[in-house]
DSSP file (Angstrom, degrees, kcal/mol; ACC not computed):
  #  RESIDUE AA STRUCTURE BP1 BP2  ACC     N-H-->O    O-->H-N    N-H-->O    O-->H-N    TCO  KAPPA ALPHA  PHI   PSI    X-CA   Y-CA   Z-CA
    1    1 A M              0   0    0      0, 0.0    58,-0.4     0, 0.0     2,-0.1   0.000 360.0 360.0 360.0 135.0   -7.8    4.3    5.1
    2    2 A N     >  -     0   0    0     56,-0.1     4,-2.4    57,-0.1     5,-0.2  -0.452 360.0 -99.4 -96.1 172.7  -11.3    5.3    5.9
    3    3 A L  H  > S+     0   0    0     54,-0.3     4,-2.4     1,-0.2     5,-0.2   0.862 121.3  51.8 -58.0 -41.3  -13.8    3.8    8.3
    4    4 A K  H  > S+     0   0    0     28,-0.3     4,-2.8     2,-0.2    -1,-0.2   0.923 110.4  48.6 -63.2 -44.1  -15.6    1.8    5.7
    5    5 A E  H  > S+     0   0    0      2,-0.2     4,-2.3     1,-0.2    -2,-0.2   0.902 111.1  50.6 -63.0 -40.9  -12.4    0.2    4.4
    6    6 A L  H  X S+     0   0    0     -4,-2.4     4,-1.2     2,-0.2    -1,-0.2   0.919 112.5  46.7 -62.2 -43.6  -11.3   -0.7    7.9
    7    7 A R  H  <>S+     0   0    0     -4,-2.4     5,-1.5     1,-0.2     3,-0.5   0.926 113.0  48.5 -64.0 -45.2  -14.7   -2.3    8.6
    8    8 A Q  H ><5S+     0   0    0     -4,-2.8     3,-1.0     1,-0.2    -1,-0.2   0.843 103.7  61.1 -66.1 -32.9  -14.6   -4.2    5.3
    9    9 A K  H 3<5S+     0   0    0     -4,-2.3    -1,-0.2     1,-0.3    -2,-0.2   0.850 106.7  46.2 -60.8 -33.7  -11.0   -5.3    6.0
   10   10 A L  T 3<5S-     0   0    0     -4,-1.2    -1,-0.3    -3,-0.5    -2,-0.2   0.519 112.0-128.1 -83.3  -6.5  -12.4   -7.1    9.1
   11   11 A N  T < 5 +     0   0    0     -3,-1.0     2,-0.3    -4,-0.4    -3,-0.2   0.924  62.7 132.1  58.7  47.9  -15.2   -8.5    7.0
   12   12 A I      < -     0   0    0     -5,-1.5    -1,-0.2     1,-0.0    -2,-0.1  -0.917  54.7-115.9-127.0 156.4  -17.9   -7.3    9.3
   13   13 A S     >  -     0   0    0     -2,-0.3     4,-2.4    -3,-0.1     5,-0.2  -0.315  31.7-105.9 -81.4 168.7  -21.2   -5.4    8.7
   14   14 A Q  H  > S+     0   0    0      1,-0.2     4,-2.9     2,-0.2     5,-0.2   0.912 122.4  51.8 -59.2 -42.7  -22.0   -1.9   10.0
   15   15 A S  H  > S+     0   0    0      1,-0.2     4,-2.3     2,-0.2    -1,-0.2   0.883 109.5  49.3 -65.9 -36.7  -24.3   -3.4   12.5
   16   16 A E  H  > S+     0   0    0      2,-0.2     4,-2.4     1,-0.2    -1,-0.2   0.930 113.2  46.5 -65.6 -44.9  -21.6   -5.8   13.8
   17   17 A A  H  X S+     0   0    0     -4,-2.4     4,-1.8     1,-0.2    -2,-0.2   0.929 113.0  49.7 -62.5 -44.7  -19.1   -3.0   14.1
   18   18 A A  H  X>S+     0   0    0     -4,-2.9     5,-2.6     1,-0.2     4,-0.7   0.916 110.6  49.7 -60.5 -44.0  -21.6   -0.8   15.8
   19   19 A K  H ><5S+     0   0    0     -4,-2.3     3,-0.9     1,-0.2    -1,-0.2   0.926 111.2  48.3 -62.1 -45.6  -22.5   -3.6   18.3
   20   20 A K  H 3<5S+     0   0    0     -4,-2.4    -1,-0.2     1,-0.3    -2,-0.2   0.794 114.5  47.0 -66.0 -27.6  -18.9   -4.3   19.1
   21   21 A L  H 3<5S-     0   0    0     -4,-1.8    -1,-0.3    -5,-0.2    -2,-0.2   0.491 115.0-117.6 -91.8  -4.5  -18.3   -0.5   19.6
   22   22 A G  T <<5S+     0   0    0     -3,-0.9    -3,-0.2    -4,-0.7    -2,-0.1   0.889  73.8 110.8  73.1  41.0  -21.4   -0.1   21.8
   23   23 A M  S   <S-     0   0    0     -5,-2.6    -1,-0.3    -6,-0.1    -2,-0.2  -0.950  74.2 -87.5-139.9 160.4  -23.4    2.2   19.6
   24   24 A P     >  -     0   0    0      0, 0.0     4,-1.9     0, 0.0     3,-0.3  -0.350  37.3-120.6 -64.2 149.7  -26.5    2.2   17.4
   25   25 A Q  H  > S+     0   0    0      1,-0.2     4,-2.7     2,-0.2     5,-0.2   0.869 113.3  56.4 -59.9 -37.6  -25.9    1.0   13.8
   26   26 A T  H  > S+     0   0    0      2,-0.2     4,-2.5     1,-0.2    -1,-0.2   0.884 105.1  52.0 -64.2 -36.9  -27.3    4.3   12.5
   27   27 A T  H  > S+     0   0    0     -3,-0.3     4,-2.0     2,-0.2    -1,-0.2   0.942 111.2  46.5 -62.8 -47.2  -24.7    6.2   14.5
   28   28 A F  H  X S+     0   0    0     -4,-1.9     4,-2.7     1,-0.2    -2,-0.2   0.920 111.2  52.9 -60.8 -43.3  -21.9    4.1   13.1
   29   29 A H  H  X S+     0   0    0     -4,-2.7     4,-2.4     1,-0.2     6,-0.2   0.919 107.4  51.3 -57.5 -45.4  -23.4    4.6    9.6
   30   30 A Y  H  X>S+     0   0    0     -4,-2.5     5,-1.9     1,-0.2     6,-1.4   0.872 111.4  47.8 -62.9 -36.8  -23.4    8.3   10.0
   31   31 A Y  H ><5S+     0   0    0     -4,-2.0     3,-0.7     3,-0.2    -1,-0.2   0.922 111.2  51.7 -65.6 -43.7  -19.7    8.2   11.1
   32   32 A E  H 3<5S+     0   0    0     -4,-2.7   -28,-0.3     1,-0.2    -2,-0.2   0.868 114.7  40.5 -63.8 -38.2  -18.8    6.0    8.1
   33   33 A V  H 3<5S-     0   0    0     -4,-2.4    -1,-0.2    -5,-0.2    -2,-0.2   0.477 114.2-114.0 -91.3  -1.5  -20.5    8.3    5.5
   34   34 A G  T <<5S+     0   0    0     -3,-0.7    -3,-0.2    -4,-0.6    -4,-0.1   0.634  80.3 123.8  83.1  13.6  -19.2   11.5    7.2
   35   35 A R  S   <S+     0   0    0     -5,-1.9     2,-0.3    -6,-0.2    -4,-0.2   0.877  78.5  23.8 -74.1 -37.3  -22.6   12.8    8.2
   36   36 A N  S    S-     0   0    0     -6,-1.4    -2,-0.2    -9,-0.2    -1,-0.1  -0.902  75.5-132.1-125.1 156.0  -21.5   13.1   11.9
   37   37 A D        -     0   0    0     -2,-0.3    -6,-0.1    -3,-0.1     2,-0.1  -0.921  25.0-126.4-108.1 132.6  -18.2   13.4   13.7
   38   38 A P        -     0   0    0      0, 0.0     2,-0.0     0, 0.0     0, 0.0  -0.359  25.7-107.5 -74.0 155.9  -17.4   11.1   16.6
   39   39 A S     >  -     0   0    0      1,-0.1     4,-2.5    -2,-0.1     5,-0.2  -0.272  35.3-103.3 -69.9 166.7  -16.2   12.4   20.0
   40   40 A I  H  > S+     0   0    0      1,-0.2     4,-2.4     2,-0.2     5,-0.2   0.882 124.3  54.9 -61.3 -37.7  -12.6   12.0   20.9
   41   41 A E  H  > S+     0   0    0      1,-0.2     4,-2.1     2,-0.2    -1,-0.2   0.906 109.9  45.9 -61.8 -41.3  -13.6    9.1   23.3
   42   42 A T  H  > S+     0   0    0      2,-0.2     4,-2.8     1,-0.2    -2,-0.2   0.882 110.0  54.2 -69.5 -38.4  -15.4    7.4   20.4
   43   43 A L  H  X S+     0   0    0     -4,-2.5     4,-2.9     2,-0.2    -2,-0.2   0.920 109.3  48.4 -59.8 -43.3  -12.3    8.0   18.1
   44   44 A I  H  X S+     0   0    0     -4,-2.4     4,-2.4     2,-0.2    -2,-0.2   0.928 112.1  48.6 -61.9 -45.5  -10.1    6.3   20.7
   45   45 A K  H  X S+     0   0    0     -4,-2.1     4,-2.3     1,-0.2    -2,-0.2   0.913 114.2  45.6 -61.9 -43.6  -12.5    3.4   21.0
   46   46 A M  H  X S+     0   0    0     -4,-2.8     4,-2.8     2,-0.2    -2,-0.2   0.905 111.3  52.1 -68.3 -41.1  -12.7    2.9   17.2
   47   47 A A  H  X>S+     0   0    0     -4,-2.9     5,-2.2    -5,-0.2     4,-0.7   0.916 112.5  46.2 -61.2 -42.6   -8.9    3.3   16.8
   48   48 A D  H  <5S+     0   0    0     -4,-2.4     3,-0.5    -5,-0.2    -1,-0.2   0.921 113.1  49.8 -64.3 -43.5   -8.4    0.6   19.4
   49   49 A F  H  <5S+     0   0    0     -4,-2.3    -2,-0.2     1,-0.2    -1,-0.2   0.918 117.6  38.4 -62.3 -44.6  -11.0   -1.6   17.8
   50   50 A F  H  <5S-     0   0    0     -4,-2.8    -1,-0.2    -5,-0.1    -2,-0.2   0.468 108.3-125.3 -87.2  -1.5   -9.6   -1.3   14.3
   51   51 A N  T  <5S+     0   0    0     -4,-0.7     2,-0.3    -3,-0.5    -3,-0.2   0.911  70.3 115.0  58.5  46.8   -6.0   -1.5   15.6
   52   52 A V  S   <S-     0   0    0     -5,-2.2    -1,-0.2    -6,-0.2     2,-0.1  -0.872  70.3 -96.5-133.9 168.3   -5.0    1.8   13.9
   53   53 A S     >  -     0   0    0     -2,-0.3     4,-2.2     1,-0.1     5,-0.1  -0.436  34.5-113.8 -79.2 162.9   -3.9    5.2   15.1
   54   54 A I  H  > S+     0   0    0      2,-0.2     4,-2.2     1,-0.2     6,-0.2   0.893 118.6  58.1 -63.2 -38.3   -6.4    8.0   15.4
   55   55 A D  H  4>S+     0   0    0      1,-0.2     5,-3.1     2,-0.2     4,-0.3   0.935 108.7  44.5 -55.8 -46.9   -4.5    9.8   12.6
   56   56 A E  H >45S+     0   0    0      1,-0.2     3,-1.2     3,-0.2    -1,-0.2   0.899 110.1  56.2 -64.1 -39.8   -5.0    6.8   10.3
   57   57 A L  H 3<5S+     0   0    0     -4,-2.2   -54,-0.3     1,-0.3    -1,-0.2   0.869 111.3  42.5 -60.8 -38.1   -8.7    6.6   11.4
   58   58 A V  T 3<5S-     0   0    0     -4,-2.2    -1,-0.3    -5,-0.1    -2,-0.2   0.334 124.0-100.4 -95.1   7.8   -9.3   10.2   10.4
   59   59 A G  T < 5S+     0   0    0     -3,-1.2     2,-0.4   -58,-0.4    -3,-0.2   0.592  77.5 133.3  90.6  10.4   -7.4    9.9    7.1
   60   60 A R      < -     0   0    0     -5,-3.1     2,-0.5    -6,-0.2    -1,-0.3  -0.761  53.3-129.8 -93.3 141.0   -4.1   11.6    8.1
   61   61 A E        -     0   0    0     -2,-0.4     2,-0.3    -5,-0.0    -5,-0.0  -0.772  21.3-135.8 -89.9 131.3   -0.9    9.9    7.3
   62   62 A A        -     0   0    0     -2,-0.5    -9,-0.0     1,-0.1    -1,-0.0  -0.630   5.5-150.1 -86.1 143.1    1.5    9.6   10.2
   63   63 A D  S    S+     0   0    0     -2,-0.3     2,-0.3     2,-0.0    -1,-0.1   0.576  81.6  56.1 -84.1 -11.4    5.2   10.4    9.8
   64   64 A T  S    S-     0   0    0      2,-0.0     2,-0.5     0, 0.0    -2,-0.1  -0.815  78.8-127.5-120.8 160.4    6.1    7.9   12.4
   65   65 A I        -     0   0    0     -2,-0.3     2,-0.8     3,-0.0     3,-0.0  -0.932  13.9-148.4-108.6 125.1    5.5    4.2   12.9
   66   66 A N    >   -     0   0    0     -2,-0.5     3,-2.2     1,-0.1     4,-0.2  -0.838   6.8-154.1 -93.0 110.5    4.0    3.1   16.2
   67   67 A L  G >  S+     0   0    0     -2,-0.8     3,-1.7     1,-0.3    -1,-0.1   0.712  86.9  72.7 -60.9 -20.9    5.4   -0.3   16.8
   68   68 A K  G 3  S+     0   0    0      1,-0.3    -1,-0.3    -3,-0.0     7,-0.0   0.709  93.5  55.5 -68.7 -16.1    2.5   -1.3   18.9
   69   69 A Y  G <  S+     0   0    0     -3,-2.2     2,-0.3     2,-0.1    -1,-0.3   0.415  97.7  81.4 -93.4   1.8    0.3   -1.5   15.8
   70   70 A L  S <  S-     0   0    0     -3,-1.7     2,-0.1    -4,-0.2    -5,-0.0  -0.713  82.2-114.1-104.4 156.6    2.7   -4.0   14.1
   71   71 A N     >  -     0   0    0     -2,-0.3     4,-2.6     1,-0.1     5,-0.2  -0.329  43.0 -93.7 -77.5 173.0    3.0   -7.7   14.6
   72   72 A D  H  > S+     0   0    0      1,-0.2     4,-2.3     2,-0.2     5,-0.2   0.877 124.4  49.3 -58.3 -42.6    6.1   -9.2   16.2
   73   73 A N  H  > S+     0   0    0      2,-0.2     4,-2.3     1,-0.2    -1,-0.2   0.920 112.6  47.3 -64.5 -44.1    7.9   -9.8   12.9
   74   74 A E  H  > S+     0   0    0      1,-0.2     4,-2.4     2,-0.2    -2,-0.2   0.933 113.4  47.8 -63.3 -45.9    7.2   -6.3   11.5
   75   75 A A  H  X S+     0   0    0     -4,-2.6     4,-2.4     1,-0.2    -1,-0.2   0.900 110.7  52.3 -62.7 -41.2    8.4   -4.7   14.7
   76   76 A Y  H  X S+     0   0    0     -4,-2.3     4,-2.2    -5,-0.2    -1,-0.2   0.935 111.0  46.8 -58.9 -48.2   11.5   -6.8   14.8
   77   77 A L  H  X S+     0   0    0     -4,-2.3     4,-2.7     1,-0.2    -2,-0.2   0.902 110.9  51.4 -64.0 -41.6   12.4   -5.8   11.2
   78   78 A I  H  X S+     0   0    0     -4,-2.4     4,-2.3     2,-0.2    -1,-0.2   0.923 109.6  50.3 -61.5 -43.8   11.8   -2.1   11.9
   79   79 A R  H  X S+     0   0    0     -4,-2.4     4,-0.7     1,-0.2    -1,-0.2   0.913 112.3  47.4 -61.0 -42.4   14.0   -2.2   14.9
   80   80 A K  H >< S+     0   0    0     -4,-2.2     3,-0.9     1,-0.2     4,-0.4   0.918 110.9  51.2 -64.2 -44.2   16.8   -3.9   12.9
   81   81 A I  H >< S+     0   0    0     -4,-2.7     3,-1.4     1,-0.3    -2,-0.2   0.890 104.2  57.5 -61.2 -40.6   16.4   -1.4   10.0
   82   82 A L  H 3< S+     0   0    0     -4,-2.3    -1,-0.3     1,-0.3    -2,-0.2   0.733 106.2  50.7 -64.6 -20.9   16.7    1.6   12.4
   83   83 A K  T << S+     0   0    0     -3,-0.9    -1,-0.3    -4,-0.7    -2,-0.2   0.504  90.1 107.4 -92.5  -5.5   20.1    0.3   13.6
   84   84 A M    <   -     0   0    0     -3,-1.4     2,-0.1    -4,-0.4    -3,-0.0  -0.386  63.2-133.1 -78.2 149.5   21.5   -0.1   10.1
   85   85 A N     >  -     0   0    0     -2,-0.1     4,-2.4     1,-0.1     5,-0.2  -0.370  39.7 -90.2 -86.7 177.5   24.2    2.1    8.5
   86   86 A D  H  > S+     0   0    0      1,-0.2     4,-2.3     2,-0.2     5,-0.2   0.877 126.3  49.1 -60.5 -40.9   23.8    3.4    4.9
   87   87 A L  H  > S+     0   0    0      2,-0.2     4,-2.4     1,-0.2    -1,-0.2   0.922 111.9  48.4 -65.9 -43.7   25.6    0.4    3.3
   88   88 A E  H  > S+     0   0    0      1,-0.2     4,-2.4     2,-0.2    -2,-0.2   0.890 111.6  50.8 -62.9 -39.2   23.5   -2.1    5.2
   89   89 A L  H  X S+     0   0    0     -4,-2.4     4,-2.8     2,-0.2    -2,-0.2   0.920 109.9  49.4 -63.4 -43.9   20.3   -0.2    4.3
   90   90 A A  H  X S+     0   0    0     -4,-2.3     4,-2.3     2,-0.2    -2,-0.2   0.915 113.0  46.7 -62.6 -43.8   21.3   -0.2    0.6
   91   91 A K  H  X S+     0   0    0     -4,-2.4     4,-2.4     2,-0.2    -1,-0.2   0.910 113.4  48.7 -64.8 -42.0   22.0   -3.9    0.6
   92   92 A T  H  X S+     0   0    0     -4,-2.4     4,-2.9     2,-0.2     5,-0.2   0.913 110.6  50.8 -64.6 -42.5   18.8   -4.6    2.4
   93   93 A R  H  X S+     0   0    0     -4,-2.8     4,-2.5     1,-0.2    -1,-0.2   0.925 111.0  48.3 -61.3 -44.3   16.8   -2.5    0.0
   94   94 A A  H  X S+     0   0    0     -4,-2.3     4,-2.0     2,-0.2    -1,-0.2   0.909 113.3  48.3 -62.4 -42.1   18.4   -4.3   -3.0
   95   95 A Y  H  X S+     0   0    0     -4,-2.4     4,-1.7     2,-0.2    -2,-0.2   0.938 113.1  46.0 -63.7 -48.1   17.6   -7.7   -1.4
   96   96 A V  H  X S+     0   0    0     -4,-2.9     4,-2.0     1,-0.2    -2,-0.2   0.882 110.0  54.7 -64.6 -38.1   14.0   -6.8   -0.6
   97   97 A T  H  X S+     0   0    0     -4,-2.5     4,-0.8    -5,-0.2    -1,-0.2   0.911 107.6  50.7 -60.5 -41.7   13.5   -5.4   -4.0
   98   98 A G  H  < S+     0   0    0     -4,-2.0     3,-0.3     1,-0.2    -1,-0.2   0.854 110.4  49.7 -63.2 -35.7   14.7   -8.7   -5.5
   99   99 A L  H  < S+     0   0    0     -4,-1.7    -1,-0.2     1,-0.2    -2,-0.2   0.845 113.7  44.3 -70.2 -34.3   12.2  -10.6   -3.3
  100  100 A T  H  <        0   0    0     -4,-2.0    -1,-0.2     1,-0.2    -2,-0.2   0.437 360.0 360.0 -97.9  -0.1    9.2   -8.5   -4.2
  101  101 A E     <        0   0    0     -4,-0.8    -1,-0.2    -3,-0.3    -2,-0.1   0.449 360.0 360.0-104.1 360.0    9.7   -8.2   -8.0
């Protein structure tokens, strides 16, 4: 997900995002369109603001799930799934597939 998509997901303008991040709107715009690259400190601030990892912020897909970015229900389910054996996983997958189709 890119910076523009993250901002739009929050339904805020560039100027609102910039203000909340403590930077000029033009600076945020330049980050959003890829004209300038933010410092590591700014990346951390933006990742915290958008509630994503820095990897996600810069367009890299993470191989791991950081439970701190999930809500309580999501984190609970992930913890349960990680404890399942192969049969339990197969049954759960079949059940979830049935729910979502």
